[in-house]
C-alpha positions in Angstrom: -1.0 -30.8 34.4 1.9 -28.4 34.9 2.8 -27.7 38.5 1.5 -24.6 40.2 4.6 -23.9 42.1 5.2 -20.2 42.7 8.9 -20.9 41.9 8.1 -22.2 38.4 10.2 -20.2 35.9 7.6 -20.8 33.1 3.9 -20.1 32.6 1.5 -22.6 34.1 -0.7 -21.9 31.0 0.3 -20.1 27.9 -1.0 -19.4 24.4 0.8 -22.2 22.7 -0.1 -25.6 21.4 0.9 -27.4 24.6 -1.5 -29.6 26.6 0.4 -31.8 29.0 3.8 -32.3 30.4 6.6 -34.0 28.5 6.3 -37.0 30.8 2.7 -37.5 30.0 3.3 -36.9 26.3 6.0 -39.6 26.0 4.5 -42.5 24.0 5.6 -46.1 24.3 7.2 -47.7 21.2 4.0 -49.5 20.3 2.0 -46.3 20.0 4.8 -44.5 18.2 4.7 -47.2 15.6 1.0 -46.6 15.0 1.5 -42.8 14.8 4.3 -43.3 12.2 2.1 -45.7 10.2 -0.9 -43.3 10.3 1.3 -40.3 9.3 2.8 -42.3 6.5 -0.7 -43.3 5.3 -2.1 -39.8 5.3 1.1 -38.4 3.7 0.9 -41.0 1.0 -2.7 -40.0 0.3 -1.6 -36.4 0.0 1.2 -37.4 -2.3 -1.1 -39.3 -4.7 -3.7 -36.5 -4.7 -1.0 -33.9 -5.7 1.0 -36.0 -8.2 -2.0 -37.6 -9.9 -2.0 -36.4 -13.5 0.5 -33.7 -12.7 1.6 -33.7 -16.3 -1.9 -32.5 -17.3 -2.5 -30.1 -18.8 0.8 -29.7 -20.7 -0.1 -26.0 -21.0 0.4 -22.9 -19.0 -2.3 -22.7 -16.3 -3.5 -19.6 -14.4 -0.7 -17.8 -12.6 2.0 -20.0 -14.0 2.1 -17.1 -16.5 3.6 -15.0 -13.8 5.7 -17.3 -11.6 7.0 -19.5 -14.5 8.0 -16.3 -16.2 9.8 -15.0 -13.2 11.8 -18.3 -13.0 12.8 -17.7 -16.6 14.0 -14.2 -15.8 16.1 -15.6 -13.0 17.7 -18.1 -15.2 18.5 -15.4 -17.8 19.6 -13.0 -15.0 17.2 -10.5 -16.4 15.8 -7.9 -14.0 12.0 -8.0 -13.4 9.6 -6.5 -10.9 7.1 -8.4 -8.8 4.9 -7.6 -5.8 6.1 -10.6 -3.7 9.5 -11.2 -2.0 11.9 -13.5 -3.9 12.3 -16.7 -1.8 9.6 -18.9 -3.4 10.4 -17.6 -6.9 14.0 -18.4 -6.5 13.1 -22.0 -5.4 11.2 -22.5 -8.6 14.2 -21.1 -10.6 16.6 -23.3 -8.7 14.6 -26.4 -9.8 14.5 -25.1 -13.3 18.3 -24.7 -13.3 18.8 -28.2 -11.8 16.8 -29.9 -14.6 18.4 -27.8 -17.4 15.7 -25.3 -18.2 17.3 -22.4 -20.1 14.6 -19.8 -19.4 13.9 -18.9 -23.0 10.2 -19.8 -22.7 8.4 -16.9 -21.1 5.0 -18.4 -20.1 3.3 -15.5 -21.9 -0.3 -16.8 -22.1 -2.6 -19.3 -20.4 -2.8 -22.3 -22.8 0.7 -22.0 -24.3 2.1 -25.5 -24.9 5.0 -26.8 -22.8 5.6 -29.7 -25.1 6.0 -27.6 -28.2 8.6 -25.5 -26.4 10.4 -28.4 -24.6 9.8 -26.9 -21.2 10.5 -29.3 -18.2 7.3 -28.2 -16.5 6.7 -31.4 -14.5 9.7 -30.9 -12.2 8.7 -27.3 -11.7 5.2 -28.4 -10.7 6.6 -31.3 -8.6 8.3 -28.8 -6.3 4.9 -27.5 -5.3 3.5 -31.0 -5.1 6.3 -32.1 -2.7 5.9 -29.1 -0.5 2.1 -29.6 -0.4 2.6 -33.2 0.6 5.0 -32.3 3.4 2.6 -29.7 4.7 0.2 -32.6 5.5 3.0 -34.4 7.4 3.7 -31.3 9.4 0.1 -30.9 10.3 -0.1 -34.5 11.6 3.1 -34.0 13.6 1.9 -30.7 15.1 -1.3 -32.4 16.4 0.8 -35.3 17.7 3.1 -32.9 19.6 0.0 -31.4 21.1 -0.7 -34.9 22.6 -3.8 -35.6 20.5 -4.9 -39.1 19.6 -4.0 -40.8 16.3 -7.5 -40.3 14.9 -7.3 -36.6 15.7 -4.0 -36.3 13.9 -5.5 -38.1 10.9 -8.6 -35.9 10.9 -6.6 -32.6 11.1 -4.1 -33.6 8.4 -6.8 -35.1 6.1 -8.7 -31.8 6.0 -5.8 -30.5 3.9 -4.6 -33.7 2.3 -8.1 -34.2 0.7 -8.9 -30.6 0.1 -9.4 -29.7 -3.6 -8.2 -26.1 -3.2 -5.0 -27.2 -1.5 -4.4 -29.9 -4.1 -5.2 -27.5 -7.0 -2.9 -24.8 -5.7 0.0 -27.1 -4.7 0.5 -29.0 -8.0 1.1 -26.0 -10.2 4.0 -23.5 -10.6 2.8 -21.1 -8.0 4.0 -19.6 -4.7 1.3 -20.8 -2.4 2.8 -24.3 -1.7 5.9 -22.6 -0.3 3.8 -20.1 1.7 1.5 -22.8 3.2 4.3 -25.2 4.2 6.1 -22.3 5.8 3.0 -21.5 7.9 2.7 -25.2 8.9 6.4 -25.3 9.8 6.1 -22.1 11.9 3.3 -23.8 13.9 5.1 -27.1 14.3 8.5 -25.6 15.4 6.8 -23.2 17.8 4.9 -26.1 19.4 8.1 -28.0 19.8 9.7 -24.9 21.4 6.9 -24.5 23.9 7.2 -28.1 25.0 10.7 -27.2 26.3 9.5 -24.4 28.6 10.7 -26.3 31.6 14.3 -26.4 30.3 15.0 -22.9 29.0 18.3 -21.9 27.5 19.3 -25.5 26.7 20.5 -26.5 23.3 17.2 -28.0 22.3 15.3 -24.9 23.6 17.5 -22.6 21.4 17.3 -25.0 18.4 13.5 -25.0 18.2 13.3 -21.3 18.9 15.8 -20.7 16.1 13.9 -23.0 13.8 10.7 -21.1 14.6 12.4 -17.9 13.5 13.7 -19.6 10.3 10.2 -20.9 9.5 8.7 -17.4 10.0 11.4 -15.9 7.7 10.3 -18.3 5.0 6.7 -17.1 5.3 7.5 -13.4 5.1 10.1 -14.1 2.3 7.4 -15.7 0.2 4.5 -13.3 0.5 3.9 -10.3 2.7 0.7 -11.8 4.1 3.3 -13.8 6.1 3.1 -11.0 8.6 -0.1 -12.6 9.8 1.9 -15.7 10.9 4.3 -13.4 12.8 1.3 -11.9 14.5 0.0 -15.3 15.5 3.3 -16.4 17.1 3.8 -12.9 18.4 0.5 -13.1 20.4 1.7 -16.3 22.0 5.1 -14.9 22.8 3.7 -11.7 24.2 1.3 -13.7 26.5 4.2 -15.9 27.7 6.5 -13.0 28.4 3.7 -11.2 30.3 3.4 -14.3 32.5 7.2 -14.5 33.0 7.2 -10.9 34.1 4.9 -11.8 37.0 6.8 -11.9 40.3 5.2 -15.2 41.2 7.4 -16.9 38.6 10.4 -16.2 40.7 12.4 -14.7 37.9 14.6 -11.7 38.4 14.5 -8.8 35.9 17.8 -10.0 34.6 16.5 -13.5 34.0 13.3 -12.1 32.4 15.5 -9.9 30.1 17.4 -13.0 29.0 14.1 -14.6 28.0 13.1 -11.5 26.1 16.4 -11.0 24.3 16.4 -14.7 23.2 13.0 -14.4 21.7 13.7 -11.0 20.2 16.9 -12.1 18.5 15.7 -15.5 17.2 12.1 -14.6 16.3 12.6 -11.1 14.9 16.3 -10.3 14.2 17.3 -13.6 12.6 14.2 -13.8 10.4 14.8 -10.3 9.2 18.4 -11.0 8.4 17.4 -14.1 6.4 14.7 -12.1 4.7 17.3 -9.5 3.6 19.5 -12.3 2.5 17.1 -13.4 -0.2 16.9 -9.9 -1.6 20.7 -9.8 -1.6 20.8 -12.9 -3.7 17.9 -11.5 -5.8 20.0 -8.5 -6.8 23.1 -10.5 -7.2 21.4 -12.8 -9.8 19.4 -10.1 -11.7 22.2 -8.1 -13.1 20.9 -7.5 -16.7 18.4 -5.0 -17.9 14.9 -6.4 -18.3 11.2 -5.7 -18.2 11.4 -4.5 -14.6 13.6 -1.5 -15.5 10.7 0.8 -16.0 9.5 0.5 -12.4 12.9 1.5 -11.0 14.6 4.9 -10.7 17.3 6.1 -13.1 20.0 5.3 -10.6 18.8 1.8 -10.1 18.6 1.2 -13.9 22.2 2.3 -14.4 23.4 -0.5 -12.1 22.1 -3.1 -14.7 24.2 -4.5 -17.5 22.9 -4.1 -21.1 20.7 -1.4 -19.9 18.5 0.2 -22.6 18.8 3.4 -20.5 22.5 3.3 -20.7 22.4 2.8 -24.5 19.7 5.3 -25.4 19.8 7.9 -22.7 21.1 11.1 -24.3 21.8 14.5 -22.8 19.1 17.0 -23.9 20.2 20.5 -25.1 18.0 23.5 -25.8 16.9 23.8 -29.4 16.8 20.0 -29.7 13.7 18.6 -31.5 12.2 16.0 -29.1 9.3 13.7 -28.6 7.6 13.5 -25.2 6.0 10.3 -23.9 3.5 9.8 -21.1 4.9 7.1 -18.7 1.6 5.4 -17.8 -0.1 5.2 -21.2 3.0 5.1 -23.4 1.7 7.7 -25.8 3.4 10.8 -27.4 2.4 14.4 -26.9 0.9 15.4 -30.3 -0.8 18.3 -32.1 -2.2 19.0 -35.5 -3.9 21.9 -37.4 -7.4 20.8 -36.4 -9.2 22.8 -33.8 -11.5 22.2 -30.8 -15.2 22.5 -31.8 -17.1 25.6 -30.8 -19.3 23.6 -28.5 -18.8 20.2 -26.8 -21.6 17.6 -26.5 -22.5 18.9 -23.0 -23.0 22.4 -24.4 -19.8 23.9 -23.0 -18.0 26.4 -25.2 -14.3 25.8 -26.0 -11.5 28.2 -27.0 -11.6 26.8 -30.6 -7.8 26.6 -30.3 -5.5 24.1 -32.0 -6.0 20.6 -30.6 -3.3 19.1 -28.4 -3.7 15.3 -27.9 -1.8 12.2 -27.1 -1.2 9.5 -29.7 0.2 6.0 -29.2 2.4 5.3 -32.2 6.0 5.3 -33.3 6.9 9.0 -33.2 7.6 9.3 -36.9 4.8 11.8 -37.4 6.0 15.4 -37.4 3.0 16.2 -35.3 4.8 14.6 -32.3 7.9 16.8 -32.7 8.6 19.7 -30.4 11.5 22.1 -30.1 12.6 22.8 -26.6 13.4 26.5 -26.0 14.8 28.4 -23.1 12.4 30.8 -21.3 14.8 33.6 -22.2 16.8 33.2 -25.4 20.6 32.8 -25.0 22.9 35.5 -26.1 25.5 34.5 -28.7 25.8 30.8 -29.6 22.5 29.2 -28.8 23.7 25.6 -29.3 25.3 23.3 -26.6 23.3 24.5 -23.6 22.1 21.5 -21.6 18.5 21.3 -20.2 18.4 20.8 -16.5 15.7 19.2 -14.4 13.9 22.1 -12.7 14.4 24.4 -15.7 11.6 26.7 -17.0 11.2 26.3 -20.8 8.9 26.6 -23.8 7.9 24.1 -26.4 7.5 25.0 -30.1 5.4 22.6 -32.2 7.3 21.9 -35.4 4.5 21.0 -37.7 2.3 24.0 -37.1 5.0 26.4 -35.8 3.3 27.5 -32.6 3.9 27.5 -28.9 2.3 25.0 -26.5 0.3 26.6 -23.7 -2.5 25.9 -21.3 -5.0 28.4 -19.9 -8.0 28.8 -17.7 -10.4 27.2 -20.2 -12.1 23.9 -19.4 -10.7 20.8 -21.2 -13.0 18.8 -23.5 -13.5 15.8 -21.1 -12.7 17.2 -17.7 -14.5 20.5 -17.0 -12.4 21.0 -13.8 -9.1 20.7 -15.7 -7.4 23.2 -18.1 -7.4 22.9 -21.9 -4.0 22.6 -23.7 -3.6 24.2 -27.1 -1.0 25.7 -29.5 -0.9 29.4 -30.3 1.0 31.3 -33.0 4.5 32.6 -32.6 3.2 36.2 -32.6 0.8 35.5 -29.7 3.3 33.4 -27.8 6.1 36.0 -28.0 3.6 38.7 -27.3 0.6 39.0 -24.9 0.5 35.2 -24.1 4.2 34.8 -23.4 3.6 33.9 -19.7 1.1 31.2 -20.7 3.7 29.4 -22.7 6.1 28.9 -19.8 6.5 25.4 -18.3 8.8 23.8 -15.8 10.4 20.4 -15.5 9.6 19.0 -12.0 11.8 16.0 -11.4 10.1 13.0 -9.9 13.3 11.8 -8.3 13.6 15.2 -6.6 17.1 15.8 -8.1 17.0 19.3 -9.7 20.0 20.7 -11.5 20.8 17.3 -13.2 21.0 17.3 -16.9 17.8 16.0 -18.6 18.2 12.7 -20.4 16.1 10.9 -22.9 14.4 7.8 -21.5 15.9 8.3 -18.0 14.6 11.6 -16.6 11.1 11.1 -15.3 9.5 14.5 -14.8 6.2 16.3 -14.3 5.6 19.2 -16.7 4.1 22.0 -14.7 2.5 25.2 -16.1 4.2 28.1 -14.4 1.4 30.7 -14.2 -1.5 28.4 -13.2 0.5 25.5 -11.5 -1.2 22.6 -13.1 0.5 19.5 -14.4 0.2 18.2 -18.0 -1.8 15.0 -17.9 -3.3 12.5 -20.3 -5.6 9.5 -19.8 -6.9 6.5 -21.8 -10.0 5.6 -19.9 -12.1 7.8 -22.2 -11.0 9.0 -25.6 -11.8 12.2 -27.5 -14.7 12.0 -30.1 -14.3 11.7 -33.9 -13.5 15.4 -34.2 -10.2 14.6 -32.5 -9.8 11.3 -34.3 -10.3 9.4 -31.0 -7.0 10.5 -29.6 -6.2 10.7 -25.9 -7.1 14.0 -24.3 -4.3 16.2 -22.8 -5.3 18.6 -20.0 -3.9 20.5 -17.0 -4.4 18.5 -13.8 -4.8 20.5 -10.6 -3.6 17.5 -8.6 0.0 18.0 -9.4 1.2 15.3 -7.1 -0.5 12.5 -8.9 1.8 9.9 -10.3 -0.3 9.8 -13.5 1.3 13.1 -14.4 4.7 11.5 -15.1 6.4 12.0 -18.5 9.8 11.6 -20.1 11.6 12.7 -23.2 11.5 9.7 -25.5 14.0 10.7 -28.2 15.9 13.5 -29.9 15.0 13.8 -33.6 17.9 14.1 -36.1 20.6 13.8 -33.4 24.1 14.0 -34.8 27.6 14.6 -33.5 29.2 13.2 -30.4 25.9 12.8 -28.6 24.6 10.4 -31.3 27.5 8.0 -30.8 26.9 5.3 -28.2 29.9 5.0 -25.8 29.5 2.1 -23.4 29.2 3.4 -19.9 30.5 1.7 -16.8 27.8 0.0 -14.7 27.2 2.1 -11.7 27.2 0.8 -8.1 24.4 1.3 -5.7 24.4 0.1 -2.1 22.3 -3.0 -1.3 20.1 -1.1 1.2 19.3 1.7 -1.2 18.2 -0.9 -3.8 16.3 -2.8 -1.2 14.5 0.2 0.2 13.5 1.5 -3.3 12.1 -2.0 -4.2 10.3 -2.3 -0.9 8.5 1.0 -1.4 7.5 0.1 -4.9 6.3 -3.4 -4.0 4.0 -2.0 -1.2 2.8 0.8 -3.5 1.8 -1.5 -6.4 0.3 -4.0 -4.0 -2.0 -1.4 -2.6 -2.9 -0.3 -6.1 -4.3 -3.7 -7.0 -7.9 -2.5 -6.6 -9.3 -3.0 -10.1 -12.3 -5.3 -10.6 -11.7 -9.0 -11.5 -14.4 -11.5 -12.5 -13.1 -14.1 -10.0 -12.2 -11.8 -7.1 -14.2 -12.4 -3.9 -14.6 -10.9 -0.5 -13.4 -12.5 2.7 -17.0 -13.0 3.9 -17.5 -15.6 1.3 -14.3 -17.6 1.9 -15.0 -19.8 5.0 -18.0 -21.4 3.3 -16.2 -21.6 0.0 -19.0 -19.8 -1.8 -17.1 -19.0 -5.0 -13.9 -20.0 -6.8 -11.5 -19.1 -9.6 -11.2 -20.4 -13.1 -7.7 -21.6 -13.8 -7.8 -23.2 -17.2 -10.3 -24.3 -19.9 -10.2 -26.3 -23.1 -13.2 -25.5 -25.2 -12.8 -28.3 -27.7 -13.0 -31.0 -25.1 -15.1 -29.2 -22.5 -12.4 -29.6 -19.8 -11.6 -27.1 -17.1 -9.6 -26.5 -13.9 -11.5 -24.6 -11.4 -10.1 -23.6 -8.0 -12.6 -24.5 -5.3 -12.3 -26.3 -1.9 -13.6 -29.6 -0.7 -16.8 -27.9 0.5 -17.7 -30.5 3.2 -14.3 -29.9 4.8 -14.7 -26.1 4.8 -18.2 -26.3 6.3 -17.0 -28.7 8.9 -14.4 -26.2 10.1 -17.1 -23.5 10.3 -19.3 -25.8 12.3 -16.5 -26.5 14.8 -15.8 -22.8 15.2 -19.4 -22.1 16.0 -19.4 -24.9 18.5 -16.2 -23.7 20.1 -17.6 -20.2 20.6 -20.7 -21.6 22.2 -18.7 -23.9 24.6 -16.3 -21.0 25.5 -19.2 -18.7 26.1 -21.0 -21.3 28.3 -17.9 -21.9 30.3 -17.3 -18.2 30.9 -20.9 -17.7 32.0 -20.7 -20.6 34.5 -17.3 -19.7 35.8 -18.6 -16.2 36.3 -21.1 -17.7 38.8 -18.3 -19.8 40.4 -19.6 -23.0 38.7 -16.7 -25.0 37.4 -18.1 -27.7 35.1 -15.1 -28.3 32.9 -11.9 -30.0 34.2 -8.7 -27.9 34.3 -7.2 -30.1 31.7 -10.1 -29.4 29.3 -10.0 -25.7 30.0 -6.3 -25.7 29.3 -6.9 -27.5 26.0 -9.9 -25.2 25.2 -8.1 -21.9 25.7 -4.4 -22.5 25.4 -4.3 -25.1 22.7 -7.4 -25.0 20.6 -7.7 -21.3 21.4 -4.2 -20.7 20.0 -5.1 -22.3 16.7 -8.4 -20.3 16.7 -6.5 -17.0 17.3 -4.0 -17.9 14.6 -6.9 -18.6 12.2 -8.5 -15.3 13.0 -5.2 -13.4 12.5 -4.8 -15.0 9.1 -8.4 -14.2 8.1 -9.9 -11.0 9.5 -7.1 -8.6 8.3 -8.2 -9.2 4.8 -11.4 -7.3 5.6 -9.1 -4.2 6.0 -7.4 -4.6 2.7 -8.5 -2.6 -0.3 -6.6 -4.6 -2.9 -8.0 -7.5 -5.1 -8.8 -10.6 -3.0 -9.2 -14.2 -4.1 -10.2 -17.4 -2.5 -6.6 -18.7 -2.5 -5.7 -16.0 0.1 -7.7 -18.0 2.6 -5.6 -21.2 2.3 -3.2 -20.5 5.3 -6.3 -19.7 7.5 -7.9 -22.9 6.2 -4.9 -24.9 7.3 -5.0 -23.4 10.8 -8.7 -24.0 11.0 -8.0 -27.6 10.2 -5.7 -27.9 13.2 -8.3 -26.2 15.3 -11.3 -28.3 14.1 -9.5 -31.5 14.7 -8.4 -30.6 18.2 -11.8 -29.3 19.2 -13.5 -32.4 17.8 -11.5 -34.5 20.3 -12.6 -32.3 23.1 -16.2 -32.8 22.1 -15.8 -36.5 22.5 -13.9 -36.3 25.8 -15.5 -36.5 29.2 -14.7 -32.9 30.1 -16.8 -32.6 33.2 -15.3 -32.3 36.7 -15.9 -35.3 39.0 -18.8 -33.7 40.8 -20.7 -33.3 37.5 -19.9 -36.8 36.3 -22.3 -39.7 36.5 -21.4 -42.7 38.5 -18.6 -44.7 37.0 -17.5 -41.9 34.6 -13.9 -40.7 34.7 -13.0 -37.1 33.8 -10.7 -36.4 30.9 -11.2 -39.8 29.1 -11.9 -40.0 25.4 -15.0 -41.9 24.4 -12.9 -43.9 21.9 -15.4 -46.0 20.0 -18.0 -43.2 19.3 -15.1 -40.9 18.5 -13.5 -43.3 16.0 -16.8 -44.0 14.4 -17.5 -40.2 14.0 -14.0 -39.6 12.5 -14.4 -42.4 10.0 -17.8 -41.0 9.0 -16.4 -37.5 8.6 -13.4 -38.8 6.6 -15.8 -40.7 4.3 -17.7 -37.4 3.7 -14.3 -35.7 2.9 -13.3 -38.4 0.5 -16.7 -38.2 -1.2 -16.5 -34.4 -1.5 -12.9 -34.6 -2.9 -13.9 -37.2 -5.5 -17.0 -35.2 -6.5 -15.0 -32.0 -7.2 -11.9 -33.9 -8.6 -12.9 -33.5 -12.3 -12.6 -29.7 -12.0 -9.5 -29.9 -9.8 -7.5 -31.9 -12.3 -9.4 -30.9 -15.5 -8.6 -34.3 -17.1 -12.3 -35.4 -17.4 -14.8 -33.7 -19.7 -18.1 -33.0 -18.0 -21.6 -33.0 -19.4 -23.9 -30.0 -18.9 -25.7 -31.8 -16.1 -22.4 -32.7 -14.4 -21.2 -29.1 -14.6 -24.5 -27.8 -13.2 -24.4 -30.3 -10.3 -21.1 -28.7 -9.2 -22.3 -25.1 -9.3 -22.9 -24.7 -5.6 -23.8 -21.3 -4.3 -21.9 -18.6 -6.3 -19.6 -21.0 -8.1 -19.7 -20.2 -11.8 -18.3 -23.0 -14.0 -17.7 -23.0 -17.7 -19.6 -25.2 -20.1 -22.9 -25.1 -18.1 -24.9 -24.6 -21.2 
């Protein structure tokens, strides 16, 4: 055990995976040989499990449609938008570049053939398989550094090596292999750092602290759930710093500040700089206009080469004939001579005014054409006056020659919203003039800029009643409106569903019609980064729609459901994402046992009865307890998230639970009682080797059996009969071809 000297400059016990002193941990060369052999064996098993039939299916599987596509965009340098940071996607693109993939194949649909399009998909999948294999190696080494026996290291690493969910996720073109190995690397490097607590500020001490920060940066640069790994290490660091602040450590405030600054710089500042670096490379690569343009601001889009915006954005003048498009539903503001019915289906009475709807088509219909007019006619020459964002204006419908207006009459589908209609020129220029006034409210909050087609995103606000023009496609109008989309006045003017833009100018001629290549604009890195960060978090939070394979966190630890990745109807083959259920249940069983043992220990200690040895209590709380806290911090935050959640979100927590379960299993087979509680001849802190090995071998046999049982739906290379499918439908798992 660590000395209890008051002059010690490090914690006696800390929340880190450290059990004994470096002197005790040192293994003789004979034992090291066995550790290396065991690690090689379990790593080889993981390698075989992940590379077995990696070429099958030779089709796009599950989310390969996203992350393969993003790699293609990188290789073509075409701008795209995604919810996740760029690090793992760039790794996939780098492998594609190395093997000569040109990026022309866009992974559009699950089931699209790789062979027909000559896509080098095996190297792309091999990246994930290699990372998944090395994750197992890191787990073994982490437990070894915690001074656990060879069999404990085998047990902990085998939980992931033989897990169907980890295998399924780390042999496809996905991000999770990068995320999971980064979590494993963060645990391993931080364990190595804590072992050097007796020799602070040495080269080795700084090296492992720095590598911990680099590993953490890889986690957060892959997916934002990596913040949970930061929290896990952060709890351990905070606990350690709190101890170091204690006067009994003998540290001066200056020495403590040095400890604090080193951890702050290498665990926070350095990871953040690396994280920013991946975005810098991301922007440097993606210099061409692409499918991600529409998510970004006009300023951002103008920094991209071959920008559609640069080619098609035209200054809008008053008296131009224009079409107006809704940003979310991609439909055009439309009207026609038909009128609203006297009564709607619910009995409400309408104004019987001319219908104003929204129609998703090409804009060639004259019913989509509107003339934009100033609120007050210009004196003299009316041509050549630009329209500015923030202007008040009127719209004249070309086909029916009337003014657009809205008024305090309930819309057809939303009784709380206002009806839009078109009135005659006489009414619009007379008693209803005020009702025809609208205002362009710029979304980018830049009034007084000239309005441009395609580029100026605006809300169209009604001046008298202060409602925003809105349309929706969740429910369509009845047959009397030809099932068009409804247009109404939305009182929630701040909703982003109110965004529109001028799509084109009809019959444009003269200098404005001629495309003059514009120089690509510059925007600072931090402005680009900040805009993208805001959009990524916003769209991530908006992922709240229903999904047939979404699941709630409460179902994850017992692996009560799964996700369909791929099916082949002709041969009754399928890939279904589900874990090795015996392994997942074993982790849960160890967690329950841990909580019971910890509760019993606290109750007895509260009565000054010390049954457990100090060494065991150190393992229980500072080592196994660290892994338990890390698991909890990777699991329970999902209960607070409103976005879509899937079983694969649990994989980092599952990995940490594997480290925890293996460590706690060894404690259960160790004589943990103090000498006074031992029977005659028993020695405290000794492992009951033969029973323990027998138990581990039995558990491993169960894991192997579970893996083999679910392997047909992990690899998808074996057709299953109806009976075989039904036998694998445990709990809420819903497989295909069960009939």
